[in-house]
C-alpha positions in Angstrom: 1.3 -35.3 -57.2 -1.2 -32.6 -58.0 1.9 -30.0 -58.7 3.5 -32.5 -60.9 0.0 -32.8 -63.1 -0.8 -29.2 -63.2 3.0 -28.1 -64.1 2.9 -30.7 -66.9 -0.4 -29.3 -68.5 0.7 -25.7 -68.3 4.7 -26.2 -69.6 4.2 -29.6 -71.9 3.4 -29.5 -75.5 0.3 -31.4 -76.6 2.1 -34.5 -77.6 4.1 -34.9 -74.5 2.8 -37.9 -72.2 2.6 -36.8 -68.5 5.4 -38.0 -66.0 5.1 -40.9 -64.2 5.5 -41.5 -60.4 6.7 -44.2 -59.2 6.3 -44.6 -54.7 8.6 -46.7 -52.6 7.5 -47.2 -49.1 10.2 -48.4 -46.8 8.4 -51.0 -44.4 9.8 -51.6 -41.1 8.8 -55.7 -40.4 7.7 -54.5 -36.6 5.3 -51.9 -38.3 4.2 -53.4 -41.6 0.5 -53.7 -41.8 -0.8 -55.5 -44.9 -4.3 -53.6 -44.9 -2.6 -50.4 -44.2 -0.4 -50.8 -47.2 -3.3 -51.9 -49.4 -5.1 -48.2 -48.3 -2.2 -46.2 -49.0 -1.7 -47.8 -52.6 -5.5 -47.7 -53.3 -6.1 -44.1 -52.2 -2.8 -42.4 -54.2 -3.5 -45.2 -57.3 -7.1 -43.1 -57.3 -5.9 -39.7 -56.9 -3.2 -40.2 -59.4 -5.6 -41.7 -62.2 -7.9 -38.5 -61.6 -5.0 -36.6 -62.5 -4.0 -38.5 -65.3 -0.8 -39.4 -63.8 1.1 -42.9 -64.1 1.3 -44.9 -60.8 3.5 -47.4 -59.5 3.3 -48.3 -55.7 5.8 -50.7 -54.3 6.8 -52.1 -50.6 10.1 -52.9 -49.8 11.2 -54.1 -46.2 13.8 -52.3 -44.4 15.0 -52.6 -40.7 15.8 -49.3 -39.8 18.3 -49.9 -37.7 20.5 -52.4 -40.1 23.5 -50.9 -41.3 22.8 -53.0 -44.5 20.6 -51.3 -47.7 17.6 -53.0 -48.2 18.1 -54.8 -52.1 17.3 -53.6 -55.7 16.4 -49.9 -54.6 17.8 -47.4 -56.7 17.1 -44.6 -59.3 17.5 -44.2 -62.9 19.6 -41.3 -64.1 16.7 -39.7 -66.0 14.2 -40.2 -62.7 14.1 -37.6 -60.4 14.3 -38.5 -56.6 11.8 -36.9 -53.7 12.0 -38.6 -49.9 8.9 -38.9 -47.6 9.7 -39.4 -43.7 7.3 -39.3 -41.1 8.0 -39.2 -37.5 5.2 -39.6 -35.0 3.3 -42.0 -35.6 3.8 -45.8 -35.3 7.7 -45.4 -36.1 10.4 -44.3 -33.7 12.0 -41.6 -36.6 14.3 -41.8 -38.6 18.2 -43.8 -37.7 21.2 -42.6 -39.0 21.3 -45.7 -40.9 17.7 -44.9 -42.7 19.1 -42.0 -43.5 22.2 -43.1 -45.5 20.0 -45.0 -47.3 18.3 -41.5 -48.5 21.8 -40.0 -49.5 22.4 -42.9 -51.2 19.2 -42.3 -53.1 20.4 -38.3 -53.8 17.0 -37.1 -53.5 16.6 -33.3 -55.0 14.2 -32.7 -51.8 13.4 -34.8 -48.7 9.9 -33.6 -47.6 9.2 -34.7 -43.2 6.0 -34.7 -42.3 5.9 -34.5 -38.4 2.8 -35.5 -36.3 4.1 -33.7 -33.2 3.7 -36.5 -30.1 7.0 -38.2 -30.4 8.6 -36.3 -27.7 10.5 -39.2 -25.9 13.2 -36.8 -25.1 10.7 -35.7 -22.4 10.1 -37.3 -19.1 7.7 -40.0 -19.6 4.8 -38.1 -17.9 5.1 -34.9 -20.1 5.6 -37.2 -22.8 2.3 -39.5 -22.1 0.4 -36.0 -21.9 2.2 -34.6 -25.1 0.8 -37.9 -26.6 -2.7 -37.9 -24.9 -3.3 -34.0 -25.8 -2.2 -34.8 -29.7 -4.4 -37.3 -29.9 -7.2 -35.7 -28.3 -6.8 -32.5 -30.6 -7.0 -35.5 -33.6 -10.1 -36.9 -32.5 -11.4 -33.5 -31.5 -11.2 -32.1 -35.2 -12.9 -35.7 -36.9 -15.8 -35.1 -34.7 -17.5 -32.7 -36.1 -20.8 -32.9 -38.6 -20.4 -34.2 -42.1 -17.0 -36.4 -40.9 -16.5 -39.7 -42.4 -17.2 -42.4 -40.6 -14.5 -44.6 -42.2 -12.1 -42.2 -42.7 -12.6 -41.6 -38.3 -12.1 -45.7 -38.3 -9.0 -45.7 -40.2 -7.3 -42.8 -38.2 -8.3 -44.4 -34.9 -6.5 -47.7 -36.3 -3.6 -46.9 -38.0 -2.9 -43.0 -36.3 -4.3 -43.5 -32.6 -3.9 -46.9 -31.6 -0.5 -47.3 -32.6 0.7 -44.2 -31.2 -0.6 -45.2 -27.8 0.8 -48.7 -28.1 4.5 -47.1 -28.5 3.4 -44.8 -25.3 3.2 -48.1 -23.1 6.1 -49.9 -24.9 8.1 -47.3 -24.9 9.7 -47.7 -27.9 13.4 -47.3 -29.1 15.0 -43.8 -27.7 16.4 -41.7 -30.0 17.5 -38.3 -30.2 15.3 -35.1 -31.5 14.7 -36.4 -35.1 16.0 -32.4 -36.1 19.3 -33.4 -34.5 19.5 -36.4 -36.4 18.8 -34.8 -39.6 21.6 -32.2 -38.8 24.2 -34.9 -38.1 23.5 -36.7 -41.1 24.3 -33.2 -43.7 20.5 -32.4 -44.2 19.8 -28.9 -44.5 16.6 -27.1 -44.0 14.9 -25.5 -46.8 12.7 -22.3 -46.7 9.2 -23.1 -48.1 8.1 -20.2 -50.9 5.3 -18.3 -50.2 3.2 -20.3 -52.8 3.4 -23.3 -50.6 1.7 -21.5 -48.1 -1.2 -20.3 -50.6 -1.5 -23.8 -51.9 -2.0 -25.5 -48.3 -4.5 -22.8 -47.8 -6.3 -23.4 -50.6 -6.6 -27.4 -50.0 -8.1 -25.9 -46.8 -10.8 -24.0 -48.4 -12.0 -27.3 -50.2 -13.1 -28.7 -46.4 -16.4 -28.0 -45.2 -14.9 -27.4 -41.7 -13.6 -24.5 -41.0 -11.8 -25.2 -37.5 -8.3 -25.7 -39.4 -5.9 -23.5 -40.0 -2.4 -23.6 -41.5 0.7 -21.6 -39.9 4.1 -20.5 -41.1 6.4 -21.2 -38.4 10.3 -20.7 -39.8 10.6 -23.3 -42.4 7.9 -26.0 -41.8 4.1 -25.6 -42.5 2.0 -26.2 -39.3 -1.5 -27.8 -39.7 -3.9 -26.5 -36.7 -7.2 -27.7 -35.1 -8.4 -25.1 -33.5 -5.9 -24.2 -30.8 -3.9 -27.5 -31.5 -1.0 -28.4 -33.5 -1.7 -31.4 -35.2 1.3 -32.0 -37.9 4.0 -30.0 -39.5 5.8 -30.2 -42.8 9.0 -29.5 -43.7 11.6 -29.6 -46.8 15.3 -30.7 -46.7 17.9 -31.1 -48.6 21.0 -33.3 -48.6 
């Protein structure tokens, strides 16, 4: 969103209106949480208002294991589509059905955010240890001077608690998400040096110096000291 606003200010004529941004969340009925959706919409709308970008948010119910696409999900011919997929939170990861919906939208880019704790391909003890280490690193990164108690409470409610519940219930057993992407015909893109520089610029705005960014093949990873918290990769259909 920030890059969209900066590009418009750098290249557009003075009379050109800013580009509009529409976010449509595909929400699984079992994981839908009204408060979480409200907080997401509120945060994105506030950021868009600060940047001067018209913003619209909608949530569409979607069963990731259903062969039928959600009704009313489409893009106009003049709209550029980007897809954001999250792996390793309260969801079980991308499914062939959900990736078919993604490909029908013909996105210019697919961005995948991997929280790194979803290793259901490992034996249960190793998977549980991986989840606990990931959660401990995330908690430690928040337990620093000046950290927001409100942010810490939201992380506990919407990230840590669903991870623990998913570990206890077992969740759906799916193949590694990268294999699912490859089977669906998605190919990874190499991230530019500009993307890495922008990530480092954002980190410099934080008061906590325990974070750093590492480039790993076709992904950027955010680390807290010696623990990886999340990685981001870009894909093309």
